[in-house]
VOFI-839566 format. One record per residue (C-alpha): residue number from 1; x, y, z; residue in three letters. Coordinates in steps of 0.1 Angstrom, whole numbers, plus 5000, padded with zeros to 4 digits. Layout:
BEGIN
NODE seq east north   up type
NODE NUM    X     Y    Z  ALA
...
***
This chain:
BEGIN
NODE seq east north   up type
NODE   1 7233  4846 2478  MET
NODE   2 7265  4864 2489  ASN
NODE   3 7265  4867 2527  GLU
NODE   4 7281  4902 2524  ALA
NODE   5 7247  4916 2517  PHE
NODE   6 7220  4911 2544  PRO
NODE   7 7185  4915 2530  PHE
NODE   8 7149  4910 2538  THR
NODE   9 7121  4908 2513  PRO
NODE  10 7106  4942 2506  ALA
NODE  11 7071  4931 2513  GLY
NODE  12 7057  4963 2499  ASP
NODE  13 7067  4963 2463  CYS
NODE  14 7049  4942 2436  LYS
NODE  15 7071  4918 2416  ARG
NODE  16 7068  4892 2390  GLY
NODE  17 7070  4854 2394  ASN
NODE  18 7105  4842 2405  LEU
NODE  19 7126  4829 2377  ARG
NODE  20 7162  4834 2364  SER
NODE  21 7173  4863 2342  GLY
NODE  22 7150  4889 2356  LYS
NODE  23 7154  4927 2354  ILE
NODE  24 7155  4949 2385  ALA
NODE  25 7145  4986 2385  VAL
NODE  26 7157  5004 2416  LEU
NODE  27 7145  5039 2424  LEU
NODE  28 7169  5058 2447  VAL
NODE  29 7164  5090 2466  ASN
NODE  30 7186  5108 2491  LEU
NODE  31 7176  5094 2524  GLY
NODE  32 7159  5100 2558  THR
NODE  33 7165  5092 2594  PRO
NODE  34 7149  5061 2608  ASP
NODE  35 7132  5081 2635  GLY
NODE  36 7124  5117 2645  ALA
NODE  37 7147  5116 2675  ASP
NODE  38 7182  5131 2680  ALA
NODE  39 7199  5097 2680  ALA
NODE  40 7184  5087 2646  SER
NODE  41 7191  5120 2631  VAL
NODE  42 7227  5119 2644  ARG
NODE  43 7233  5085 2627  ARG
NODE  44 7218  5098 2595  TYR
NODE  45 7239  5130 2595  LEU
NODE  46 7271  5112 2603  ARG
NODE  47 7267  5090 2572  GLU
NODE  48 7256  5119 2550  PHE
NODE  49 7283  5144 2562  LEU
NODE  50 7312  5120 2560  THR
NODE  51 7306  5114 2523  ASP
NODE  52 7334  5132 2505  PRO
NODE  53 7310  5138 2476  ARG
NODE  54 7288  5159 2499  VAL
NODE  55 7316  5176 2519  ILE
NODE  56 7347  5175 2498  GLU
NODE  57 7371  5188 2524  LYS
NODE  58 7372  5158 2548  GLN
NODE  59 7403  5170 2566  GLY
NODE  60 7411  5172 2603  LEU
NODE  61 7395  5205 2608  ILE
NODE  62 7362  5193 2593  TRP
NODE  63 7363  5161 2614  LYS
NODE  64 7368  5182 2645  LEU
NODE  65 7339  5205 2636  VAL
NODE  66 7317  5176 2626  LEU
NODE  67 7322  5154 2657  HIS
NODE  68 7328  5182 2682  GLY
NODE  69 7301  5206 2672  VAL
NODE  70 7277  5196 2644  ILE
NODE  71 7268  5161 2656  LEU
NODE  72 7264  5174 2691  ARG
NODE  73 7241  5203 2684  ILE
NODE  74 7224  5198 2650  ARG
NODE  75 7207  5165 2656  PRO
NODE  76 7184  5179 2683  ARG
NODE  77 7174  5208 2662  ARG
NODE  78 7168  5188 2631  LYS
NODE  79 7149  5162 2651  ALA
NODE  80 7124  5189 2661  ARG
NODE  81 7120  5198 2625  ASP
NODE  82 7114  5162 2615  TYR
NODE  83 7088  5158 2641  ARG
NODE  84 7068  5186 2625  LYS
NODE  85 7064  5165 2593  ILE
NODE  86 7067  5130 2607  TRP
NODE  87 7040  5104 2600  ASP
NODE  88 7036  5091 2635  ASN
NODE  89 7012  5063 2625  GLU
NODE  90 7037  5048 2600  LYS
NODE  91 7067  5060 2620  ASN
NODE  92 7084  5074 2590  GLU
NODE  93 7091  5105 2570  SER
NODE  94 7071  5116 2540  PRO
NODE  95 7101  5110 2518  LEU
NODE  96 7100  5073 2526  LYS
NODE  97 7063  5070 2522  THR
NODE  98 7063  5087 2488  ILE
NODE  99 7093  5068 2475  THR
NODE 100 7077  5035 2484  ARG
NODE 101 7045  5045 2467  SER
NODE 102 7064  5056 2436  GLN
NODE 103 7080  5021 2434  ALA
NODE 104 7047  5003 2439  GLU
NODE 105 7030  5024 2412  LYS
NODE 106 7059  5019 2388  LEU
NODE 107 7057  4981 2394  ALA
NODE 108 7020  4982 2384  SER
NODE 109 7028  5003 2353  GLU
NODE 110 7056  4980 2342  LEU
NODE 111 7036  4948 2349  ALA
NODE 112 7022  4946 2313  PRO
NODE 113 7058  4943 2300  LEU
NODE 114 7062  4909 2316  GLY
NODE 115 7066  4890 2349  PRO
NODE 116 7104  4893 2349  GLY
NODE 117 7107  4929 2362  ILE
NODE 118 7113  4935 2399  VAL
NODE 119 7108  4971 2411  VAL
NODE 120 7123  4982 2444  ASP
NODE 121 7135  5014 2461  TRP
NODE 122 7164  5025 2483  ALA
NODE 123 7179  5055 2500  MET
NODE 124 7215  5066 2495  ARG
NODE 125 7218  5074 2532  TYR
NODE 126 7198  5056 2559  GLY
NODE 127 7174  5028 2552  ASN
NODE 128 7165  5009 2532  PRO
NODE 129 7201  5010 2521  SER
NODE 130 7215  5004 2486  LEU
NODE 131 7235  4974 2498  ALA
NODE 132 7205  4957 2514  ALA
NODE 133 7182  4963 2484  ARG
NODE 134 7207  4952 2458  ILE
NODE 135 7213  4921 2479  GLY
NODE 136 7176  4914 2479  TYR
NODE 137 7174  4919 2441  LEU
NODE 138 7202  4895 2435  LEU
NODE 139 7185  4870 2457  ALA
NODE 140 7155  4874 2434  GLU
NODE 141 7178  4863 2406  ARG
NODE 142 7179  4896 2388  CYS
NODE 143 7207  4896 2363  GLU
NODE 144 7202  4931 2350  ARG
NODE 145 7199  4962 2372  LEU
NODE 146 7185  4996 2361  LEU
NODE 147 7191  5023 2387  VAL
NODE 148 7170  5055 2385  ILE
NODE 149 7184  5082 2408  PRO
NODE 150 7155  5105 2415  LEU
NODE 151 7175  5137 2409  TYR
NODE 152 7164  5155 2377  PRO
NODE 153 7196  5177 2377  GLN
NODE 154 7230  5160 2379  TYR
NODE 155 7252  5168 2409  CYS
NODE 156 7282  5150 2421  ALA
NODE 157 7268  5153 2457  ALA
NODE 158 7237  5134 2447  THR
NODE 159 7238  5114 2414  THR
NODE 160 7275  5106 2415  ALA
NODE 161 7274  5094 2451  THR
NODE 162 7246  5069 2442  VAL
NODE 163 7269  5055 2415  CYS
NODE 164 7298  5054 2439  ASP
NODE 165 7279  5034 2465  GLU
NODE 166 7264  5010 2439  ILE
NODE 167 7299  5003 2425  LEU
NODE 168 7312  4997 2460  ARG
NODE 169 7285  4972 2466  VAL
NODE 170 7291  4954 2432  LEU
NODE 171 7328  4954 2437  ALA
NODE 172 7324  4928 2464  ARG
NODE 173 7306  4904 2440  LEU
NODE 174 7322  4878 2419  ARG
NODE 175 7290  4875 2397  HIS
NODE 176 7279  4910 2390  GLN
NODE 177 7246  4920 2373  PRO
NODE 178 7246  4941 2341  ALA
NODE 179 7242  4977 2352  LEU
NODE 180 7225  5007 2338  ARG
NODE 181 7221  5041 2355  VAL
NODE 182 7194  5065 2341  ALA
NODE 183 7209  5099 2332  PRO
NODE 184 7197  5132 2346  PRO
NODE 185 7164  5143 2331  TYR
NODE 186 7165  5181 2337  TYR
NODE 187 7156  5189 2301  ASP
NODE 188 7134  5159 2293  ASP
NODE 189 7102  5171 2276  PRO
NODE 190 7081  5146 2297  VAL
NODE 191 7096  5161 2329  TYR
NODE 192 7091  5197 2318  ILE
NODE 193 7055  5189 2307  ASP
NODE 194 7048  5173 2341  ALA
NODE 195 7062  5203 2359  LEU
NODE 196 7041  5227 2338  ALA
NODE 197 7009  5207 2343  SER
NODE 198 7015  5202 2380  SER
NODE 199 7023  5239 2386  THR
NODE 200 6993  5251 2366  THR
NODE 201 6970  5228 2385  ALA
NODE 202 6984  5238 2419  ALA
NODE 203 6982  5275 2411  LEU
NODE 204 6946  5270 2401  GLY
NODE 205 6938  5256 2435  ARG
NODE 206 6953  5285 2454  LEU
NODE 207 6930  5311 2469  GLY
NODE 208 6953  5339 2455  PHE
NODE 209 6973  5348 2424  LYS
NODE 210 7010  5349 2431  PRO
NODE 211 7029  5381 2421  GLN
NODE 212 7061  5361 2419  VAL
NODE 213 7068  5324 2416  ILE
NODE 214 7102  5311 2429  LEU
NODE 215 7117  5279 2415  ALA
NODE 216 7138  5268 2445  SER
NODE 217 7166  5242 2441  PHE
NODE 218 7188  5227 2468  HIS
NODE 219 7220  5246 2469  GLY
NODE 220 7256  5235 2466  VAL
NODE 221 7289  5254 2473  PRO
NODE 222 7299  5277 2445  GLN
NODE 223 7333  5259 2444  ALA
NODE 224 7317  5227 2433  TYR
NODE 225 7303  5244 2402  VAL
NODE 226 7336  5262 2396  GLU
NODE 227 7353  5227 2397  SER
NODE 228 7331  5215 2368  GLY
NODE 229 7298  5203 2384  ASP
NODE 230 7270  5209 2358  PRO
NODE 231 7243  5213 2385  TYR
NODE 232 7237  5250 2383  GLN
NODE 233 7235  5249 2345  ARG
NODE 234 7210  5220 2347  HIS
NODE 235 7189  5239 2372  CYS
NODE 236 7189  5270 2350  MET
NODE 237 7180  5250 2319  GLU
NODE 238 7150  5234 2337  THR
NODE 239 7137  5268 2347  VAL
NODE 240 7143  5283 2312  ARG
NODE 241 7123  5254 2296  LEU
NODE 242 7096  5257 2322  LEU
NODE 243 7092  5295 2317  ARG
NODE 244 7089  5288 2280  GLN
NODE 245 7063  5261 2285  ARG
NODE 246 7042  5283 2309  LEU
NODE 247 7047  5315 2291  GLY
NODE 248 7064  5332 2320  PHE
NODE 249 7092  5357 2319  ASP
NODE 250 7122  5359 2343  GLU
NODE 251 7104  5383 2366  ALA
NODE 252 7074  5360 2371  ALA
NODE 253 7094  5328 2376  LEU
NODE 254 7127  5333 2393  ARG
NODE 255 7154  5307 2402  ILE
NODE 256 7167  5305 2438  THR
NODE 257 7188  5281 2459  PHE
NODE 258 7179  5268 2494  GLN
NODE 259 7194  5248 2523  SER
NODE 260 7227  5267 2527  ARG
NODE 261 7251  5249 2551  PHE
NODE 262 7284  5261 2565  GLY
NODE 263 7305  5292 2558  ARG
NODE 264 7315  5286 2522  ASP
NODE 265 7299  5307 2494  LYS
NODE 266 7269  5288 2480  TRP
NODE 267 7249  5293 2448  LEU
NODE 268 7228  5324 2447  GLU
NODE 269 7203  5340 2450  PRO
NODE 270 7194  5323 2483  ALA
NODE 271 7157  5314 2486  THR
NODE 272 7152  5327 2521  ILE
NODE 273 7170  5360 2514  GLU
NODE 274 7149  5364 2482  THR
NODE 275 7117  5357 2501  VAL
NODE 276 7126  5383 2527  GLU
NODE 277 7136  5409 2500  ALA
NODE 278 7104  5404 2481  LEU
NODE 279 7083  5410 2512  ALA
NODE 280 7102  5441 2522  LYS
NODE 281 7098  5454 2486  SER
NODE 282 7060  5452 2489  GLY
NODE 283 7053  5419 2472  VAL
NODE 284 7024  5404 2491  LYS
NODE 285 7018  5370 2473  ARG
NODE 286 7044  5344 2465  VAL
NODE 287 7044  5308 2455  ALA
NODE 288 7074  5284 2455  VAL
NODE 289 7079  5253 2433  ILE
NODE 290 7108  5229 2439  MET
NODE 291 7116  5212 2406  PRO
NODE 292 7147  5195 2419  GLY
NODE 293 7129  5174 2444  PHE
NODE 294 7111  5143 2431  ALA
NODE 295 7093  5139 2464  ALA
NODE 296 7084  5162 2493  ASP
NODE 297 7107  5160 2522  CYS
NODE 298 7121  5180 2551  LEU
NODE 299 7135  5207 2527  GLU
NODE 300 7102  5213 2510  THR
NODE 301 7077  5207 2538  LEU
NODE 302 7095  5223 2567  GLU
NODE 303 7122  5246 2553  GLU
NODE 304 7101  5262 2525  ILE
NODE 305 7065  5257 2537  ALA
NODE 306 7075  5265 2573  GLY
NODE 307 7106  5286 2577  ASP
NODE 308 7104  5306 2544  ASN
NODE 309 7067  5312 2548  ALA
NODE 310 7074  5326 2583  HIS
NODE 311 7101  5349 2571  VAL
NODE 312 7079  5362 2542  PHE
NODE 313 7050  5370 2565  LYS
NODE 314 7072  5384 2592  GLN
NODE 315 7085  5410 2567  ASN
NODE 316 7052  5422 2553  GLY
NODE 317 7041  5394 2530  GLY
NODE 318 7006  5381 2532  GLU
NODE 319 7000  5349 2511  SER
NODE 320 7027  5322 2507  PHE
NODE 321 7023  5288 2491  ALA
NODE 322 7048  5259 2488  ALA
NODE 323 7034  5239 2459  LEU
NODE 324 7037  5201 2461  PRO
NODE 325 7065  5183 2443  CYS
NODE 326 7056  5158 2416  LEU
NODE 327 7057  5129 2442  ASN
NODE 328 7036  5099 2432  ASP
NODE 329 7010  5120 2414  SER
NODE 330 6998  5110 2379  GLU
NODE 331 7022  5136 2364  GLU
NODE 332 7051  5124 2386  GLY
NODE 333 7045  5088 2377  MET
NODE 334 7045  5097 2340  LYS
NODE 335 7080  5109 2344  VAL
NODE 336 7093  5079 2363  ILE
NODE 337 7075  5054 2340  SER
NODE 338 7089  5072 2310  HIS
NODE 339 7125  5070 2323  LEU
NODE 340 7121  5033 2332  ALA
NODE 341 7106  5023 2298  ARG
NODE 342 7132  5043 2279  ARG
NODE 343 7162  5029 2298  GLU
NODE 344 7148  4993 2296  LEU
NODE 345 7149  4995 2258  SER
NODE 346 7169  4966 2245  GLY
NODE 347 7166  4946 2277  TRP
NODE 348 7130  4936 2270  LEU
***
């Protein structure tokens, strides 16, 4: 094992018997702090916000703002937000809990294909890191590596940075595994069907009928799209196909973008501004789905279910629901299993 990659056994993912020539399947999500305290959040934000894929203008002014203002103030505020959703018993965020469960369930679903498949999971930022988990998989004698970024819509700030980090890790190896990276699945029929089924079921459990449903995606600066990033187009196609599948028109299911950061112009319409405008216009009942998130996290559980719900009700709205992401549900696992089986074709 190359000493450049410290690792420890996962201990919480099923795997086949050890032998040479095995195949690794690695699920990757964005990341989470190690704790719900300011110091942990600061470490996480520093890693995240110094990635030139996330903040493309990494010049002197940005560095002064980042280290002089953002990393001094924002960690305390975000730590309070994380504490609202934190699992104190497991001492971890829901994103980590759900991603682990997704990997464990995928391992069980792939087990009939043979004992030579190792399923693991990692975070692009924070822990478990890509370097540590790839090191572990190599120690398990995996000679082929399938990476599944859990981002349905491609964006350079998410999908591409996963690829960047994997290639940095592999660049330090003399003996590299064969590598495959699953493509974005924003228009995959299995994904659209899962969204439709999950949305229909969640709406049926509500105690009210929404007048408007918002499909909220994480935002990016408008300049990224103007430079050629396909993210907005992917989001719009997902919503178009979902409307078609559910029989909704554009008024019933609207696309919005959340999590604006900084002063640059971001994709619009903004979710929180739309929520406020709907309430002020007399709309009393709203539901929000978040098709771009494979697992519930701070942005869904606190930003949408907390902040946006508060703004809606503060401005005259009455009933607000943030519907669960696909997570490790039966429908969610159908998507992940489908992607893994499709991309493993030819390797088995």
